[in-house]
C-alpha positions in Angstrom: 76.2 101.7 61.4 76.3 98.3 59.6 79.1 97.0 61.9 77.1 98.2 64.9 74.0 96.3 63.6 76.1 93.2 63.0 77.6 93.3 66.5 74.1 93.9 68.0 72.8 90.9 66.0 75.5 88.8 67.7 74.0 90.0 71.1 70.8 88.3 70.0 68.8 91.5 69.5 65.6 90.2 67.9 65.6 90.7 64.2 62.2 92.4 64.0 63.5 95.3 66.4 67.2 95.2 65.5 67.1 98.3 63.4 65.1 100.3 65.9 67.3 99.3 68.9 70.5 100.0 67.0 69.2 103.2 65.5 68.0 104.6 68.8 71.3 103.8 70.5 73.3 105.2 67.5 71.3 108.5 67.5 71.5 108.9 71.2 75.3 108.2 71.1 75.7 110.9 68.4 73.7 113.4 70.5 76.0 112.6 73.5 79.0 113.0 71.2 78.0 116.4 70.0 77.1 117.4 73.5 80.7 116.4 74.7 79.4 115.0 77.9 80.6 111.5 77.5 78.6 108.3 78.1 78.5 104.6 78.0 75.8 102.3 76.5 75.9 98.5 77.1 73.6 95.9 75.4 73.9 92.7 77.4 74.0 89.4 75.5 72.0 87.8 78.3 69.9 89.6 80.9 71.2 87.2 83.6 74.7 88.9 83.2 73.4 92.1 84.8 74.6 91.0 88.2 78.0 90.2 86.8 78.4 93.7 85.3 76.5 96.3 87.4 77.5 97.0 90.9 75.0 95.5 93.5 72.2 97.9 94.2 72.5 100.0 91.1 70.1 98.2 88.7 66.5 99.3 88.2 64.3 97.8 90.9 67.1 96.8 93.2 65.9 96.9 96.8 68.9 99.0 97.9 68.0 101.9 95.6 67.1 105.3 97.0 63.4 106.0 97.2 63.7 108.8 94.6 65.5 106.4 92.3 62.8 103.8 92.8 60.1 106.3 91.9 61.9 107.3 88.7 62.6 103.6 88.0 58.8 103.0 88.0 58.4 105.5 85.2 61.5 104.7 83.2 61.2 100.9 83.3 58.2 101.1 81.0 60.4 102.3 78.1 62.9 100.6 75.9 65.6 102.6 74.2 63.6 102.7 71.0 60.5 104.3 72.8 62.5 106.5 75.1 62.5 110.2 74.0 66.1 111.0 72.7 66.5 113.9 75.1 65.8 111.7 78.0 68.3 109.0 76.8 70.9 111.8 76.4 70.3 113.1 79.9 70.5 109.6 81.4 73.8 109.0 79.4 75.2 112.3 80.9 74.9 110.8 84.4 78.1 109.3 85.8 77.9 105.6 85.0 76.4 103.6 82.2 73.1 102.9 80.6 72.6 99.1 80.5 70.0 97.4 78.2 68.9 93.9 77.6 69.1 92.7 74.0 65.5 94.0 73.4 66.5 97.5 74.3 64.8 97.4 77.8 66.7 99.7 80.2 68.1 97.7 83.1 70.3 100.3 84.7 71.2 104.0 84.3 74.0 106.0 86.0 75.4 102.7 87.2 78.9 101.8 88.1 80.1 98.8 86.2 82.2 96.2 88.0 82.5 93.4 85.5 83.7 90.1 86.9 85.5 89.4 83.6 87.5 92.6 83.2 89.6 91.4 80.2 93.1 92.7 79.4 93.5 96.2 80.5 96.5 98.5 80.2 97.2 101.1 82.8 96.7 103.9 80.3 93.0 103.7 79.8 90.5 105.9 81.6 87.8 104.6 83.8 85.0 104.8 81.1 87.3 102.8 78.7 88.1 100.2 81.3 84.3 99.9 82.1 83.5 99.5 78.4 86.2 96.9 77.8 85.0 94.9 80.8 81.3 95.2 80.0 82.0 94.1 76.4 82.8 90.6 77.7 79.1 90.4 78.4 77.7 92.2 75.4 78.2 95.2 73.2 79.6 98.5 74.7 79.4 101.8 73.0 81.7 104.4 74.7 81.4 108.1 74.0 84.4 110.0 75.3 84.0 113.6 76.5 85.9 114.8 73.4 83.2 113.3 71.2 84.9 110.1 69.9 82.6 107.0 69.8 84.2 103.6 70.2 82.4 100.2 70.0 83.7 97.3 72.0 82.9 93.6 71.8 84.6 90.7 73.5 87.1 93.0 75.1 88.3 94.6 71.9 87.5 97.9 70.1 86.0 97.5 66.7 85.3 100.9 65.5 85.9 104.5 66.4 83.8 107.2 64.9 
């Protein structure tokens, strides 16, 4: 948890909400792990990186989004991870794709396909969620939960901790 907090601090998560943001993501990641559904959380270092990480049309409020997605976006955009009910965060994490947050915990995308411009060094043996986590970690902090329950934290293209 301390390493996760230190890595989040490096993403410029404001000090006054650092514990709440990290704690909410950590607890949601544990819930996803116990559920064995897999998931991916990304905290971007800079909100402007969203277009460099998330496939066009998949971020909240993108014009290309389906009408039903836009209606849900209008409700969910009011919440940051620290105010989102944990069961909702877990359900969103269970969708194919990633949950992407700015460094204040504001949800920017859910169920989104990641296509990072800076993919980093990848081996052919990684799965798609691992490849997405490695690439996204070049823009922030990525927390990957595999469907077998392992949680791995990535930063700058490297794994730091597996729980």
